[in-house]
N, C-alpha and C positions, 0 to 999 in steps of 0.2 A: 249184724244186719238183721233187720226184721222185715221180711218181704210179705206183702199182701197182694192178692190178685183178684180183681173184679173182672171176671172174664178175662179178656186179653190185656187188661190194663195192669202195668207193673207199677207198684207203689212200694217204695223202699226207704227206710231210714238208715243213714250212714252216721253212727255215732263218732266215728273217727274224724268226720268232716262236720259234724252237727248239721247236716243237710238232709232234708226229706226230698226224695226224687219221685217224680211222677212221670212215667213214660207212657204216652198215649200212642201205641203203634198202629192204630187203625182209625178210619174216619169216625167223626162224632156220632153219626146215626147208629153206630153199633153199640154204644153204651150211653146210658142216661147221664147227662151232664150233672145234674143235681146229686144224684146218687154217688157219682165219682168225687165230686167236691165235698160231700159229706164224709166219705171214706178218708180223704186227705185230712179233714179237720179232726176225725177221730184219732187218726195215727199221730197227728201233730199234738193232740192233747195227751195221748199216752206217752210220748217221747219228749214233750216240751220243745219240740222242734219249731222254730220261728224263721228258719232260713230254707226256703223252698226253690227247687229247680224243677220246672215244668217243661218237658220235652213235647212240644206241640207240633213238630215238623210234619207228622202224618195225621194229625187230628182233623184238619179241615175247619171250616167256619162254623160258628155257633149260630143258633137261631137268635132272632131279636129278643124273644121272651128269655132265653137263657142269659144273653147279655144283660138284659134289664135285671134279672134275678141277681146275677154277680154284683152289679153296680148298686143295687138298692137293698139287697138283703144280705148276701154272703160276706162281701168285704167289710160292710159297715159294722157287722156283728163280730168281726175277728178279734178286735181289741177285748171286747167283753168275754170272749171265749178263751183267749190265751193270755190275756192281762198285759201284753206288750205288742209293739209293732211287729208285723210279720213282713219279711222281705221276700219277694217272689221274683225269681230270674226266669224269664220265659225264653226257651230255646226255640227259635223260629227258622223257617226255611228263608233264604235271601229273598224270595218273591214275596212271601208273607210280611217280612220285615219292612220291605220297601212299598208295600201296598198302601196307597193314600187313604183308604178306608181304615185299615188297621192303625196307621199313625194318627189319624184324626180321632179315633176312638180313644187311644191311649192318651192323647193330649186332653181330651174331655174328661176322662177318668182322673187325671191328675188335678183337676179343678174341684173335685167332689170333697165334701167335708171330712171323709174318713181317710183320704190320702195323706200319708205322712204321719198318721196317728194310729190307725188300725192296721194299715198296710201300705207298702210302697212296692214298686216294681220297676224293672227294666227289661228290654227285650234285647236278645243276642243271637247271632248266628253261629257262634262258636261256644262249645260247652266249657272250654277253658277260660274264656273271657267271662262267661256267666258265673263259674265258680270263683274267679278272682273277685268279681263284684260282691258276691256273698261273703267271701272272706274279709273284704274291706268293710262291709257292714258289721260283721262280727267284731272286728278290731275297734271300730268306732265305738261300740257299745261296751267295750271292756273298761 
């Protein structure tokens, strides 16, 4: 494993699973979203990790500006940065997973041109289910 910590953020690559884990154990205002996602990209480039599990259960909501940046800049650039599709499993609290605003935003993002080419994603309330989905994505690409 190769851990990296940005303040209290835990970012780890598990080569045995070929999964990059980001655990965000505190509300979003404590860490800069763009800086965190840049750290994720840098570790992904170093490890060639394209299967990511983001534990967002304690993160809290993002600002509209950060959501726009993810939609319009970060995710569209992933294919160019990593060369292939990146699969992101989001680990969410049940309340977050069932929030109409969250579900609507996920639906909107699935209609964007980069979805399914540069990145795709699913939301889960169970880490086991998230890891199963990532494993399924790995097996499909073999």
